[in-house]
N, C-alpha and C positions, 0 to 999 in steps of 0.2 A: 308501404308496408309488404311486405308477401307473408304470406301467412303460413306455417307447417300445418297442413292436412293430416290426422291422423284417422286413420279409416280402422277400426278394432271389431267392425259390425261383423256378422255371417256373411256377408255379400260384398264381393270386390269385383271391378272391372276383369276379364279374362285377359289373359298377359298377348299384347302383340300377336307372336308367333302361333298361338293355340287361334284369335282370331283369322289370322294369313290361311291357317291351315280349313279351319271349316269354311272359308269363303273358297278355297279353290276346290273342298270337297263338295259345295253347290254345283260346280261346275261338272264335276267327274261323278260325282256318285247321286246324280238325280232318278234312276231309274229302278225299279223293282229289282233286287238282286235274285230271286227266287225266278223269274224269267229267264228267256234264250236270247235274248238280241246280242249285239256286240254290248249297247249302252251295257245293258244289265249284267253281263259279263263283267265288266270294267269295275262294277258296283259290287258283285260275289267278292273280287279279288280285293277291293277295298275292305270290306265289312271282315273277312278271313283275315286280311295282314291286322286290322284291330284287334280282332279277336286274340289272335297267337301272342298279340304285346303285351294285351293285358293279362291273358293266361298265365303269362311267364313271370309277372310279377307274382302272383298266388301258387305258381307252383300246380296248376291246373291245367286240364285241357280244355282246347276250346269246345268242346262239344260239351262240356258241364257246364258251359256258361249262357246265360239267356240276355237279350238285351230289353229291357222295360222304358218304356217312352214315360211313364210315371212311376216315378218312382215307389210313391206312395203306396202304388198298388203293390207292389214287391214285397210288402210285410205280409198281408193277407196271404201273396201266392205262397210264399215260403212256409206260411204255419200251415196253409189249412191244404197245402199241397202233400202233405202228410200225416196230418192229425184225423183220428178218428176219434168218435165216440167215447170207445172203451180206453182210450189212453188219458190219464193224469197231464195235465198241463200246467208247465212248471214257468212263470215270468215273473217280472220283480216289481217293487212298489216304483224303480224309475224306469221303465220303460217308456218307449215314447206311446201317445194316445192310440194310434194305428193299431199299437200290437196290445195292449190293456181294450180296446174294442172286440180284436178276437176272443181275447178271453173271457170276456164278458158272455159271448155268445156261444161260447162251448158249453155243450149239455152232460159232459162228461165232469171228471173230477178236476180239481183246482187246487195248486199250490202257489204260494206267493214268496219269494228271495226278499228277504227285509236287508238294508242296510243301516249301516250307522254313520257316527260323525267323518268318517273318512271316507265315505261312500262306497265303502268293499262290503260287498255279500258278508252277512255274519250269520246266515241260516243255513250253510250249504250242505249241513250232515243231517239235516232234520229231510231234507228229499227224498219223499215216500220213495218205496224199493217198486213197486208198481210199475210195467210196462208203461211209459210216458213220453214225452216231447217235452223239451227243454228250453227255452228259450234265452240264451246268456248273451249281455252286452259285453263288446270289447274296450267299447271306450263311448263316456258321456258324452254328449255335443253340448254341455253347459257347464260341467265342471273339470271336465278332462280326465275322470278318472278310468283307471283301467284296471279293470278287476283283475285278481291275484288267484283265483279260484276256479278260471275256466281247465288248466289242467286237471286238479283234482274230480273235477265232474266228469270231463272225458274219459279220464283213466277208472273212475268207479262205474261211469254208466254206455261207454261206449258198446257194448254190447244189447242194452236192456230200453235204449232209449233211442229216439230221434234227437239230435242236438242240433239248433237253428243258432246261429251267431248270426247277431244285428251289429254288423261292421258298417255301417249307416254314416258315423262319424267318425270312420278310421283308414289309416291307409292301409292297401293292401300288402299284403307281404307274405314269403314264400311257407312260411310255416303256421300261418293263421288257419288253415284248413282242415289240421291233421284232426281226425276224429267228429270232421263235420257233415252233418247230412244236408245243410243248405246252409247258406248264406245271405247276406241283404247289404249291397255298396250304393253308394251314392257319388256319383262325379262330383258334385260340389264338395264333397268333403277333403277333393286334394286339387282344390283350384280350377275344375272342370266347367263345364258347364250345365245349368239348371235342363231339366227334362230330360235326364239319362241314366239309369240304375243298370246295376248289373244284380242279376240272381244266380248263384249259385248251387249248382245239384250234384250232389256229389255220384249218385246211383239214378240218370235219367229213368229209368225203367220201373223202379219203384214207385216216383212222380207221378200222380194226378192232378192233372189240372182242374182247378176244383170251382170253377165258371163254367156255365152250359158250352159244349160244345159240339162240333161234328168231326173235324178233323182231330188229328193227333197230335196236338201241340201242348206245349207245356206254358207259353206265355201270348199275350196278345198279338204280340210280333209288331205293333204299330209304333216305329218310332224313327228317328230322324238319322238317317245314315251319317250326315257332317257332323252331328253333335257328338255319334260316336266316334268320329277322327278325333274332334278334339278332348274327346275325355282321354282317349291314348294316349295323345300328344302330350295331354297337361299331366296326367299321372307318371311318367318320364321325368319331365321340368321338374314337378314339385319333390320328387322323392331327392334330387339335388339339392332341395334345401331344409331337407329335414333338420340337419344338425343346426342348423343356425335359427331356423323356426324353437327348436326346444330352449336353444339357449337366452333364447328373447323371453320364453314364458319362463323361465327362470328367472330372467333378470327383472321381470315386472313382477313377479311373485315376491321376491326378495325387497323391490322397490315400494312395493304398495304397502306390504307388511309392516313399514316404516312408518307411516301416516299414522297418527293419533285415531283413532275410533275407526276404523278400517283393519276388517280381517278377509284374507285370504281362504278359499274355502278349498279344504283337502289339498293344501298346498305341495305336499309330497306325492301321494299317489296316482296325481295327476300330473305328472314333471314331464312323462315325455308324451306330450301331445300339442295341439294348437290351439286348448280352449282352456279358460280362464275365469272363474268366478271368483267374484269379491262380495263383502258385505260393508255396507256402509251404516256405521252406528247412529240412531236418532235422526237419518236422512231419507225422505223418499229417494227411489229410483228415479220417478219422473220428474220430480224437481231438480237433481244432479243434471240428470239428462238436458233439460232445459237451460240451465247454465253453461252445460260445456258447449252446446252446439256452438253459439255464437262466436265460441272460441275453434272453430274448423275441428272439433272432438266429436267423432263418432264411436260412441257404443251402443250395446245392446242390454233391455232390461227384460226382466221377468223369463217367462216359460219359452223354452225355445219350440214349443208345440204350438202357442198361439203367441206369435211376437205381434200380431195386429191392435189386441186389445191389453198390451202388459198383463195378462194374467200370472198371478204370481205360481213360480216354479213349485210344480209339483214335487221334482227332483229337490230341489233346498228342503221343504217340508218333510220329505222323508227322510232325511237326514238329520232331522232334529233341530234345524236349522231356523232363524227368523229371515222369512222372506222379504221383510221390507228393506230399503235399502239393498236389494240384490241385483247387482250389473254384471255383465257377461262381455269376454273381451273373444275375440278370435285373431292370432298370428295370421299373417301369409307371407306368401313368399317374398312380396315387398315391403315388408314391415322393418323397421330400424329402428336401434335401440334411441335415436333422437327421436323419433315418434313417443316412446316408451317415457323417456327424459320428459317432454313438452308435457304428456300427460299428468303423470307424477305432480309437476309443479303446478298445475291448474286445477288439480283436485285438492290440493294442501290452500290455494290461493282461495277458490270457491268454497270449499267448505268454511274457511275462517269467515266469508262474508255471510254465507246462511246460518252462521250459529250466532253470530255476532259477537 
């Protein structure tokens, strides 16, 4: 009997066309594009073409994009490159640990945005009027919640604050960077390769590289050109699947909500995203995962920040929800409605067995 494999984890194999493009780029893009050899000239043209493609999706100029070979470093670079001690640093209770770590080390004033059970910021009106740096999350990588107050912050603070957009779990679009000083992107959020991030800097002349350096750089500059090629192609391909992915999330949310003892987290405010979280009443997430894996069903559990030890989600806790029984789904371009039906049917069956 052939089993249907349902992969709803945050990781998935690269599409064949992306793997092929990376393989070709390994042959054509091996040279340092900053040098002056023929191979370097070819690599430089490849790099420029990729940056133009990515910039076109963002409505940005290629000169405003920096490639980061260690995406986790981009959070520190984006914030610390514009943050000074006299600025108030505004972050939120649902930010990634990399952002909260920068906030913890900041010697100046701090303010934290809180969220309600819908995952949306609820105290935007209380942001201090003092000069500040405000970090906003465009899409949460666990719940899929899209913040609806970002435009309000841009309108009220565009002239008095640096606004940093954490779009590391979002899909680049041509309007999201309006009024933003800096933004963070991760190729994996659109089905691209790991180890490739983007840092958008609106006004490069005002940005200061925060690590020790001699040359006038904005990022370390060490990254894989073939991975950049893969990221550019992946974004174009992924955008073609967005409508079906959003529809699958909506379908899954509706189907899961019908299961007794299952509740979808922020079902409405996360509608247009590829991420979904749900809670199982009275059953630990680890127990359910172990029961589903022999059925070829793969899900994530716990915090997206610490997947290796199933640390309870600080995002779910910040929303005032129980963290026990928390499971996460990520929808991919290859995901299907049949996989969701298979998942739902087996959750019903497994819960019946576990509850006796």
